[in-house]
Structures are given as C-alpha cells and as structure tokens.
C-alpha positions in Angstrom: 0.0 0.3 0.2 1.2 4.0 -0.4 0.7 6.7 1.3 -0.4 10.5 0.5 -0.1 13.3 2.6 0.0 16.9 0.8 3.5 18.4 1.8 1.0 21.4 2.9 -0.2 18.8 5.9 3.2 17.6 6.8 4.3 21.5 7.3 1.2 21.7 9.5 1.8 18.8 11.6 5.8 19.2 11.4 5.0 23.4 13.4 2.0 22.5 16.0 4.9 19.5 17.4 7.3 22.8 17.2 5.0 24.6 18.9 4.5 22.5 21.7 8.6 21.1 21.9 10.6 20.3 24.5 7.8 17.9 25.2 6.2 15.4 22.5 2.7 16.2 20.9 0.3 14.5 18.5 -2.8 14.0 17.6 -5.2 11.5 15.5 -5.2 11.2 11.4 -7.5 11.1 9.6 -8.5 9.9 5.1 -9.5 7.2 3.1 -8.0 4.9 1.0 -8.5 4.6 -2.6 -11.5 2.4 -4.3 -9.0 -0.8 -5.1 -7.5 0.1 -1.4 -3.9 0.3 -2.7 -3.7 3.9 -1.1 -3.8 5.6 1.7 -4.3 9.4 1.7 -3.8 11.1 5.0 -5.6 14.5 4.6 -6.5 15.9 8.2 -5.8 15.6 11.4 -7.5 16.5 15.1 -5.7 17.9 18.1 -7.1 16.2 21.0 -8.3 18.8 23.2 -6.6 17.5 26.8 -3.2 15.4 26.5 -0.4 15.0 29.1 2.7 15.8 27.4 6.3 15.4 28.2 9.8 15.4 26.7 9.7 11.6 26.7 6.1 11.1 27.0 2.6 12.2 25.5 -1.1 10.6 26.1 -3.7 12.2 24.6 -7.7 11.5 25.5 -10.4 11.2 23.0 -12.6 13.8 24.4 -14.9 15.5 21.8 -13.6 13.0 19.2 -15.9 11.4 18.1 -18.4 14.4 17.1 -15.2 15.4 14.5 -15.1 12.3 13.5 -18.8 11.9 11.9 -18.3 14.6 10.3 -15.5 13.4 7.9 -17.3 11.1 7.7 -20.1 12.6 6.6 -18.5 13.7 3.5 -17.5 13.5 0.1 -14.9 11.8 0.7 -16.2 10.1 3.5 -12.9 10.1 5.8 -11.7 8.2 9.1 -9.9 7.9 11.6 -7.0 5.6 10.2 -4.3 5.9 12.7 -2.5 8.4 14.9 0.8 10.6 15.0 2.7 12.4 17.4 6.6 14.0 18.2 9.6 12.6 19.9 11.8 16.2 20.1 15.7 15.8 20.5 14.8 12.0 19.3 14.4 9.9 16.4 11.4 8.5 14.7 11.5 5.9 15.7 8.6 3.7 17.5 9.0 3.2 20.9 7.6 0.3 23.4 4.9 3.0 24.7 4.2 3.4 21.2 4.0 -0.3 19.6 2.3 -1.2 22.5 -0.5 1.8 22.7 -0.7 0.8 18.2 -1.1 -3.0 19.2 -3.9 -1.4 21.7 -5.6 0.7 19.1 -5.7 -2.4 16.9 -7.0 -4.5 18.8 -9.5 -2.3 20.2 -13.1 -3.2 19.5 -14.6 0.6 18.3 -11.4 0.9 15.9 -12.5 -0.4 12.4 -9.4 -0.5 11.7 -7.1 -3.8 11.3 -4.0 -1.7 10.2 -3.2 1.8 11.9 -1.3 3.9 10.4 2.1 5.6 12.9 3.2 8.9 12.0 6.4 10.1 14.3 7.9 12.8 13.5 11.7 13.4 14.9 13.6 16.8 15.5 17.1 16.5 17.0 19.4 19.2 16.3 16.9 21.1 14.2 16.5 19.0 11.7 13.1 17.1 11.3 13.3 13.3 9.8 9.8 11.1 9.4 8.7 7.6 10.4 5.7 6.3 8.8 4.9 2.8 10.0 1.8 0.4 9.5 1.1 -2.2 12.1 0.5 -5.1 10.7 0.6 -9.0 11.5 1.5 -7.7 15.6 4.6 -5.7 14.1 4.8 -1.8 13.2 6.3 -1.8 9.9 8.0 1.5 7.9 7.0 2.5 5.3 10.1 3.4 2.9 10.2 6.6 0.3 10.0 5.5 -3.0 
C-alpha cells in the first residue's frame, strides 16, 4: 500500500509539534483509502482537547473526537480515523516500546474499525526534522519506505 499526504499537512504537523517542544505532542490522522485499497490518502488531523505531555511521553484523550470524526465521515469522500501521530523532541522517529504497545491496543480495540492503523512519528534532532511512517501489520510496526 502507498501513502499520500500533502506537504501542507506535513508542514502543519511539524509546526504544531515545534510549538509544543520540548514536550511530545500528537493527534489523530484522518483520511481515506482508494477504491482498490492500495493507496491511503491522509488528509487531515484532529488535535486532542485534553492531553498529558512531557519530553518523553504523550498521552491524549478522546474527548470530543467522535463528534469531529462523524463530520469527516459525512463528507465526500468519506474520511475516517486511520492512525496516530506524535513527536519525539530531541530524538529520532523510531517507535518506543510504549508506542508499539499503544498501537497494539488501538489495533485490537473493539471500537476501532481498522486493523492496520498508521503511526507517524516526527523526530526533531539538532534542528533537523525526520519523519517515520509505520503501519501495524501482523502485530509488527512496519516502516514505510519512501519511493
């Protein structure tokens, strides 16, 4: 499967993360799949209204998210939750064991309609930004390679 995300949305994600440095921050990824399910289009993000953040931890709440998700689903094309994103200030975009466990919990959650959620980690090291896109597949976080 291929991923598509606009440079404008990536810039928004990066800028929001920088605003919260030195703490981690993140949110929800919204998008839709192509008719043949071979391409995932990430089109929007939802930022949490309530969260806890430190330089090494980010925990978000889901307060108000269902209402915003319903609005995306009513649009054309229908968009829905496809995964999570968060930052790693002063670190690389490699999933921690906490990240892995969170993605396992999400993929196994009864209210999550997708079994292969996406994870985007934005790493900020020495004023350089590095992106890591991962998909949960067969209980493993597999990194997407840029083509």
